[in-house]
C-alpha positions in Angstrom: 27.8 53.0 -6.4 30.1 54.0 -9.3 31.1 51.1 -11.5 34.9 50.6 -11.7 36.8 48.9 -14.5 40.4 47.8 -15.1 42.1 48.9 -18.3 43.5 45.8 -20.2 45.4 47.5 -23.0 46.9 51.0 -23.8 44.6 53.1 -25.9 45.6 56.5 -27.4 42.7 59.0 -28.0 42.3 60.4 -31.4 42.5 64.2 -31.1 39.1 66.0 -31.4 37.2 62.8 -31.3 36.0 62.8 -27.7 38.1 59.8 -26.8 40.0 59.1 -23.5 43.6 58.0 -23.4 44.1 55.1 -20.9 47.0 52.9 -19.9 47.1 49.2 -19.1 46.5 48.6 -15.4 44.7 51.9 -14.9 41.4 52.0 -13.0 38.6 54.0 -14.5 35.0 54.9 -13.5 32.3 54.0 -16.0 30.0 57.0 -16.6 27.9 55.7 -19.5 27.5 52.2 -20.7 24.8 53.0 -23.3 27.0 54.7 -25.9 26.9 51.6 -28.2 29.0 50.7 -31.2 31.6 49.0 -29.0 32.4 52.1 -26.9 31.7 53.3 -23.4 32.2 56.5 -21.6 34.7 56.5 -18.7 36.4 58.9 -16.3 40.0 58.5 -15.2 41.5 59.4 -11.8 42.3 63.0 -13.0 38.6 63.6 -13.8 39.0 63.5 -17.6 36.0 61.9 -19.3 35.9 60.4 -22.8 35.1 57.3 -24.9 37.1 54.1 -24.6 36.6 50.8 -26.6 34.7 48.5 -24.4 37.0 45.6 -25.3 39.9 47.5 -23.8 38.5 47.3 -20.3 37.3 44.7 -17.8 34.6 45.5 -15.3 35.4 44.7 -11.7 33.6 41.5 -11.0 32.8 42.5 -7.4 30.7 45.4 -8.7 28.6 43.2 -11.1 25.1 41.9 -10.3 24.8 38.1 -9.4 24.9 35.9 -12.5 21.7 34.3 -13.5 21.9 31.1 -15.6 18.3 31.4 -16.6 18.8 35.0 -17.9 21.9 34.0 -19.8 20.3 31.0 -21.6 19.4 31.7 -25.2 15.7 31.7 -26.2 14.4 28.1 -26.5 12.7 29.0 -29.7 16.0 29.7 -31.4 18.0 26.7 -30.3 15.7 24.1 -29.0 15.1 22.5 -32.4 18.7 21.5 -32.8 20.2 18.9 -30.6 23.2 16.7 -30.6 21.2 13.9 -32.1 20.3 16.2 -35.1 24.0 16.3 -35.9 24.8 12.7 -35.1 24.8 11.7 -38.8 27.9 13.8 -39.3 29.8 12.3 -36.4 31.4 9.9 -38.8 32.8 12.8 -40.8 33.7 15.2 -37.9 37.4 16.3 -38.1 39.7 15.4 -35.3 40.1 17.8 -32.4 42.5 20.6 -33.1 41.4 21.1 -36.7 38.9 23.4 -38.3 36.1 23.1 -35.8 38.0 24.8 -33.0 37.5 28.5 -32.1 40.5 30.2 -30.6 40.1 32.7 -27.8 42.1 35.9 -27.5 45.1 35.9 -25.3 45.1 38.4 -22.4 48.1 40.2 -24.0 46.5 40.7 -27.4 44.8 44.1 -28.0 41.3 43.8 -29.4 42.3 45.5 -32.7 44.3 42.4 -33.5 41.7 39.7 -32.8 42.5 36.0 -32.9 40.7 34.2 -35.7 38.6 31.0 -35.3 40.8 29.6 -38.0 43.4 27.4 -36.3 46.2 28.7 -38.6 45.6 32.4 -38.0 48.3 32.7 -35.4 50.8 31.6 -38.1 49.2 33.7 -40.8 49.4 37.0 -38.9 53.1 36.8 -38.4 54.3 33.7 -40.1 53.2 30.8 -42.2 49.6 29.9 -43.0 50.8 26.7 -44.7 51.6 25.0 -41.4 49.2 22.2 -42.2 51.0 21.5 -45.4 54.6 22.1 -44.5 56.6 21.9 -41.3 59.1 24.5 -42.5 59.1 27.3 -39.9 61.3 29.6 -41.9 58.8 30.9 -44.4 57.3 34.1 -43.1 57.6 37.8 -43.5 55.9 40.7 -41.8 53.2 42.6 -43.6 54.7 45.8 -42.3 57.1 46.5 -45.2 57.1 50.3 -45.4 55.1 52.3 -42.8 52.4 49.7 -43.2 49.5 50.6 -41.0 47.2 47.9 -42.3 48.1 44.3 -43.3 46.4 41.9 -45.6 46.2 38.8 -43.4 43.6 36.3 -44.5 40.6 35.4 -42.4 39.7 37.9 -39.7 37.9 37.3 -36.5 36.8 39.2 -33.4 36.3 37.7 -30.1 35.0 41.0 -28.9 33.2 42.1 -32.1 30.5 44.6 -31.5 28.6 44.5 -34.8 29.7 41.8 -37.2 29.2 38.5 -35.4 31.7 36.2 -33.9 33.7 34.9 -36.8 35.0 37.8 -38.9 34.8 41.4 -37.7 36.3 44.3 -35.9 35.7 45.2 -32.3 35.6 48.9 -33.0 33.8 49.1 -36.3 31.9 52.4 -36.4 28.2 52.2 -36.2 26.3 54.7 -38.4 24.3 57.8 -37.5 22.3 56.4 -34.6 20.4 53.4 -33.2 17.0 55.0 -33.7 17.4 55.6 -37.5 20.2 53.3 -38.6 18.8 49.8 -39.2 22.3 48.5 -39.8 23.1 49.2 -36.2 19.8 47.8 -34.9 20.5 44.5 -36.6 24.2 44.0 -36.2 25.8 46.2 -33.6 24.3 44.9 -30.4 25.4 41.4 -29.4 22.6 41.2 -26.9 20.0 41.8 -29.6 17.7 39.0 -30.8 19.3 37.0 -33.6 22.6 36.3 -31.8 22.6 33.0 -30.1 25.6 31.0 -28.8 25.6 27.3 -29.4 28.1 24.7 -28.2 28.9 22.1 -30.8 31.7 19.5 -31.0 35.1 20.7 -29.9 34.4 24.4 -30.2 31.6 27.0 -29.9 30.2 29.2 -32.6 28.1 32.3 -32.7 24.9 32.0 -34.6 24.0 35.1 -36.7 20.6 35.8 -38.2 18.0 34.5 -35.7 15.3 34.6 -38.2 16.6 31.6 -40.0 14.7 28.4 -39.6 17.7 26.3 -38.9 20.9 26.8 -36.9 23.9 28.0 -38.9 27.2 27.2 -37.4 30.0 29.6 -38.3 33.4 28.1 -39.2 36.1 29.0 -41.7 34.2 29.3 -44.9 32.1 26.2 -44.3 30.1 24.2 -41.8 31.3 22.3 -38.8 30.7 19.0 -40.5 32.8 19.9 -43.6 32.4 19.0 -47.2 30.1 16.1 -46.6 27.2 18.6 -46.3 27.6 19.0 -50.1 28.8 15.5 -50.9 25.6 14.0 -49.5 23.0 16.8 -49.8 19.8 16.0 -51.6 19.0 19.4 -53.2 21.1 20.8 -56.0 20.7 24.4 -57.2 18.9 24.9 -60.5 18.3 27.6 -63.1 19.9 31.0 -62.8 21.9 30.0 -59.7 24.1 27.8 -61.8 27.8 28.6 -62.3 29.2 27.2 -65.5 32.7 25.7 -65.9 33.7 24.8 -69.4 36.8 23.4 -71.0 39.0 26.1 -72.5 42.5 25.9 -74.0 44.2 25.8 -70.6 41.6 23.4 -69.0 38.6 24.1 -66.9 37.7 27.8 -66.8 34.9 30.0 -65.4 32.5 31.6 -67.8 33.7 35.2 -68.2 31.5 38.1 -69.1 31.8 39.9 -72.4 32.7 43.2 -70.8 35.0 43.6 -67.7 33.5 45.0 -64.6 35.6 47.7 -62.9 35.1 50.4 -60.3 36.9 53.4 -58.8 37.3 54.0 -55.1 37.8 57.8 -54.5 36.8 61.0 -52.7 37.1 60.0 -49.1 35.1 62.3 -46.8 35.0 62.5 -43.0 31.5 62.1 -41.5 30.2 61.9 -38.0 27.5 60.2 -36.0 26.2 60.0 -32.4 25.6 63.8 -32.5 29.2 64.4 -33.5 30.8 62.1 -30.8 32.2 59.7 -33.3 33.7 60.1 -36.8 34.2 57.9 -39.8 35.6 58.0 -43.3 33.2 57.4 -46.2 34.4 56.5 -49.7 32.7 57.0 -53.1 32.6 53.9 -55.3 31.7 54.2 -59.0 31.2 51.1 -61.2 31.9 51.4 -64.9 28.5 49.7 -65.7 26.5 52.6 -64.1 28.9 55.6 -63.8 26.8 56.4 -60.7 28.6 56.8 -57.4 27.5 55.1 -54.2 28.9 55.8 -50.7 30.3 53.2 -48.3 32.2 53.3 -45.0 34.9 50.8 -44.1 32.4 48.6 -42.1 30.3 48.2 -45.3 33.4 46.9 -47.1 33.9 44.6 -44.2 30.3 43.4 -44.4 30.8 42.7 -48.1 34.0 40.8 -47.3 32.2 38.6 -44.8 29.3 37.9 -47.2 31.8 36.9 -50.0 33.8 34.8 -47.6 30.7 33.0 -46.3 29.3 32.4 -49.7 32.4 31.6 -51.8 35.3 30.9 -49.4 35.2 27.1 -49.8 35.7 27.4 -53.5 37.3 30.8 -54.2 40.1 32.4 -52.1 38.7 35.7 -50.8 41.6 37.9 -49.6 40.8 40.0 -46.5 40.5 43.7 -46.4 43.2 46.1 -45.1 43.0 45.8 -41.3 41.1 48.2 -39.0 43.2 50.9 -37.4 42.5 52.2 -33.9 44.8 55.3 -33.9 45.8 57.6 -36.7 42.8 56.6 -38.8 42.1 60.2 -39.9 45.6 61.1 -40.9 45.9 62.0 -44.6 48.6 59.4 -45.4 46.7 56.6 -43.7 43.5 57.5 -45.6 45.4 57.6 -48.9 47.0 54.2 -48.2 43.7 52.6 -47.1 41.9 54.0 -50.2 44.6 52.6 -52.5 44.3 49.2 -50.8 40.5 49.2 -50.9 40.8 50.0 -54.6 43.2 47.1 -55.1 40.8 44.7 -53.2 37.8 45.9 -55.2 39.6 45.7 -58.5 40.6 42.1 -57.8 37.0 41.2 -56.9 35.7 42.9 -60.0 38.1 40.7 -62.1 36.7 37.5 -60.8 33.7 36.4 -63.0 31.9 34.6 -60.2 32.3 37.2 -57.5 31.7 40.2 -59.8 28.4 38.8 -61.1 27.2 37.8 -57.6 24.0 39.5 -56.3 25.7 40.7 -53.2 28.6 42.3 -55.0 26.3 44.0 -57.5 24.2 45.3 -54.6 27.3 46.9 -53.1 28.2 48.6 -56.3 24.8 49.6 -57.7 22.2 50.0 -55.0 19.7 52.7 -55.9 18.7 54.1 -52.5 18.6 53.3 -48.8 15.6 51.1 -49.1 17.2 49.1 -51.9 20.4 48.7 -49.9 18.6 47.4 -46.8 16.4 45.0 -48.7 19.4 43.6 -50.6 21.4 43.4 -47.4 18.7 41.4 -45.6 18.5 39.0 -48.6 22.2 38.5 -48.7 22.3 37.8 -45.0 19.6 35.1 -45.4 21.4 33.4 -48.2 21.5 29.6 -47.5 23.8 28.7 -50.4 27.0 29.4 -48.4 30.1 27.5 -47.4 30.4 24.1 -49.2 26.9 24.4 -50.5 28.3 26.8 -53.2 29.4 23.6 -55.0 25.7 22.8 -55.5 25.5 25.7 -58.0 28.5 24.6 -60.0 28.0 22.7 -63.3 31.1 21.5 -65.2 30.7 20.8 -68.9 33.1 17.9 -68.7 33.1 14.2 -67.8 33.7 13.1 -64.2 37.3 12.7 -63.1 38.6 9.7 -61.3 39.7 9.9 -57.7 43.4 9.7 -58.4 43.4 12.5 -60.9 41.4 14.7 -58.5 44.0 14.1 -55.7 46.9 14.7 -58.0 45.4 18.1 -59.2 44.8 19.1 -55.6 48.4 18.2 -54.5 49.8 20.0 -57.6 48.0 23.3 -56.8 49.0 23.0 -53.1 52.7 22.7 -53.9 52.6 25.6 -56.4 50.7 28.0 -54.1 52.9 27.1 -51.2 56.1 27.7 -53.2 54.8 31.0 -54.6 53.8 32.0 -51.1 57.4 31.5 -50.0 58.7 33.4 -53.0 56.4 36.3 -52.4 57.4 36.5 -48.8 61.1 36.6 -49.8 60.4 39.6 -52.1 58.6 41.4 -49.3 61.5 40.8 -46.9 64.1 41.9 -49.4 62.0 44.8 -50.6 61.5 45.9 -47.0 65.2 45.9 -46.4 65.9 47.8 -49.6 63.3 50.4 -48.8 64.9 51.0 -45.4 68.3 51.3 -47.0 67.1 53.7 -49.7 65.4 56.0 -47.1 68.1 55.7 -44.4 71.8 54.7 -44.8 72.2 55.1 -48.6 71.1 58.7 -48.9 73.2 59.6 -45.9 76.3 58.0 -47.7 75.7 60.2 -50.7 75.2 63.3 -48.5 78.5 62.6 -46.8 80.3 62.3 -50.1 78.7 65.6 -51.2 79.7 67.4 -48.0 83.2 66.0 -48.3 83.6 67.4 -51.8 82.3 70.8 -50.7 84.5 70.9 -47.6 87.5 70.2 -49.8 86.4 72.9 -52.2 86.3 75.4 -49.3 89.9 74.5 -48.5 91.0 75.1 -52.1 89.3 78.5 -52.0 91.4 79.5 -49.0 94.7 78.9 -50.8 94.7 82.3 -52.4 96.0 80.8 -55.7 94.8 82.7 -58.8 92.8 80.5 -61.3 91.4 78.4 -58.5 87.7 79.4 -59.1 87.0 77.0 -62.0 88.1 74.0 -59.9 86.4 75.1 -56.7 83.2 75.9 -58.5 83.3 72.4 -60.1 84.1 70.7 -56.8 81.2 72.5 -55.1 78.8 71.6 -57.9 79.9 67.9 -57.7 79.2 68.0 -54.0 75.7 69.4 -54.5 75.1 66.8 -57.2 75.7 64.1 -54.7 73.3 65.7 -52.3 70.7 65.8 -55.0 71.3 62.1 -55.7 70.7 61.4 -52.1 67.3 63.0 -52.3 66.5 61.1 -55.5 67.5 57.8 -53.8 65.2 58.6 -50.7 62.2 59.4 -52.9 62.6 56.6 -55.5 60.9 53.7 -53.5 57.6 55.5 -53.6 57.8 55.6 -57.4 58.6 52.0 -58.2 59.2 49.7 -55.2 55.9 50.8 -53.6 53.9 49.3 -56.4 56.0 46.1 -56.5 55.5 45.7 -52.8 51.8 46.4 -52.9 51.3 43.8 -55.6 53.2 41.2 -53.6 51.4 42.2 -50.4 48.1 41.5 -52.2 49.3 38.2 -53.4 50.6 37.3 -49.9 47.0 37.9 -48.6 45.5 35.9 -51.5 47.9 33.0 -51.2 47.2 32.9 -47.5 43.7 31.9 -48.3 44.6 28.8 -50.3 45.4 26.5 -47.3 41.7 26.8 -46.2 40.3 26.5 -49.8 42.5 23.6 -50.8 41.8 22.1 -47.3 38.1 21.8 -48.2 39.0 19.8 -51.3 41.5 17.6 -49.4 38.8 16.9 -46.8 36.3 15.9 -49.5 38.9 13.6 -51.1 39.5 11.9 -47.7 35.7 11.4 -47.3 35.5 9.7 -50.7 38.4 7.4 -49.7 36.4 6.4 -46.7 33.5 5.5 -48.9 33.8 1.7 -48.7 34.2 1.8 -44.9 31.2 4.1 -44.5 29.1 1.7 -46.7 30.3 -1.3 -44.7 29.2 0.4 -41.4 25.9 1.5 -42.9 26.8 5.2 -42.5 26.0 5.7 -46.2 24.4 3.7 -49.0 26.3 2.4 -52.1 24.5 5.0 -54.2 25.5 7.8 -51.9 29.1 6.6 -52.3 28.8 7.0 -56.1 27.2 10.5 -55.6 30.1 11.5 -53.4 32.7 10.5 -56.0 30.8 12.5 -58.7 30.6 15.6 -56.6 34.2 15.5 -55.6 34.9 15.6 -59.3 32.8 18.8 -59.5 34.9 20.2 -56.7 38.1 19.4 -58.6 36.8 21.2 -61.7 36.1 24.2 -59.5 39.6 24.2 -58.0 41.1 23.9 -61.5 39.0 26.7 -62.8 40.0 28.8 -59.9 43.7 28.0 -60.4 43.5 28.9 -64.1 41.9 32.2 -63.1 44.6 32.7 -60.6 47.4 32.0 -63.1 45.9 34.3 -65.7 45.7 37.2 -63.2 49.2 36.4 -61.9 50.8 36.6 -65.4 49.0 39.9 -66.1 49.8 41.4 -62.7 53.5 40.5 -62.6 54.0 41.6 -66.2 52.4 44.9 -65.5 54.1 45.7 -62.2 57.6 44.5 -63.3 57.4 46.7 -66.4 56.4 49.6 -64.3 59.2 48.9 -61.8 61.9 48.5 -64.4 60.7 51.6 -66.4 61.0 53.7 -63.2 64.4 52.2 -62.4 65.6 53.1 -65.9 64.4 56.7 -65.4 66.0 56.8 -62.0 69.4 55.8 -63.2 69.2 57.9 -66.3 68.5 60.9 -64.1 71.5 60.2 -61.9 73.7 59.6 -65.0 72.6 62.9 -66.5 73.4 64.7 -63.2 76.9 63.1 -63.0 77.6 63.9 -66.7 76.7 67.5 -66.0 79.0 67.6 -63.0 81.8 65.9 -65.0 81.5 68.6 -67.7 82.4 71.4 -65.3 86.0 70.1 -64.8 88.6 71.1 -67.3 91.9 69.5 -68.3 94.8 71.9 -68.3 
């Protein structure tokens, strides 16, 4: 019996890529479920056969085999050692329902290429305000799509139907390498049913465990554990030696230790490759670090893997902006590839400029791996890293005295207010810039064209008068009309020369600022736990010494936030100086060119 499926979302096939165009509500016949990589082969009612994203269809339940609870249960060896009682210590700290330990599910009307995040504020972040937990103002919000924008920079991605990257952050249609037999990446990550993926119910929401080889269960939540900052505040073991991240007191306050030479890299030379015997295609980029001058090749899914690793490891302390989004259609068009490469370059440059991220083992692996064996070994090591989430604070060592609780809270509130206000300002620039872009490429050039045509039409009338000596005037009128048509073309092309870079910079900062509510939220949660110290001691939840330890460690977290904000301010001043200079220089050239053309047209008219 042929297996039927209902199409949930429209999908347009990429030409020459063996895909099948389907429409929502259509019934298709499944011809091959073993394609892998998040795709299946299907046949429509007209007999056409091709590949369709598996998350875009729903198998008819009547055709499925009976459900077996025993078969669906995860292996006891992986989850049996963790019970509710094992987590009972943290019940006193667990956030209220509706906060960060909830995992959202994708609505039936949302296509899989725009997955809902496990972050509770992702719905606002995708189209509105990620600061909803800090402000009730609903007006702040601007779309990322400011000028033919095929890929946004929303912070914190997730995939309810992710086929390779785990449950928390990924893409349902990330391409999967040359083949399951010889691509270890695919073997480890692409098959949700493979060993190493176990679902666990915990608290108010569920989470997907990734990396079954780990001895203990790791619950995936936004940048840190289900139990929040108390895992760090009360942990017994602190990192030592080379793992330490130093914060020292500079002229502006706490700062990270910066390297003597700045790391940088170039993302270039995109090439189209294929896998699955040519059935699927992908784009591969060449990345060259200035420290090695040796290029390495990476696909988008490798960038996405790096993003997830950085988010897992540093997200509680350092805002990690997300990558340009996946694109289902048009991904091999030249303009899209050029735009994606530019944005990947911007993302990599920003990561290179952060002293902690740039020097991290996983980032260095991405830039400098020597061969396939080196890459796979380093990848496995990074995936087994236990110093992730709030545990990153165990590696941080401020060279400064402990802060008191009031000062810690004041610093946190100060940074929250500033980043929220800047987020509003950036969104306003994006909104205004988007409107100006549309005007420069639409109504405004048409107005100049109409003026030019009107001058030339009047010139034609003058020519028909038959009056001798008319030629000088009519030629000047015609030239003036053509000048205005040339100005129309200049106006239409100008945004690509100046506004584009201004908008890209603000788009980057919109994504970066969208990370701050989660990062600052970690610190606020830690402050709240310290405030509860006396109550927890009184109820024997913690000892008096543990209360003292919590206060010392929240001071370390505060120094971390201050160092990160000073890094942010330093980059902000540099970025906006640079982009505003470029914008105004190009504007000056633009108006000087127009003025020169008008002066030339003016000189052709004579006074009798």
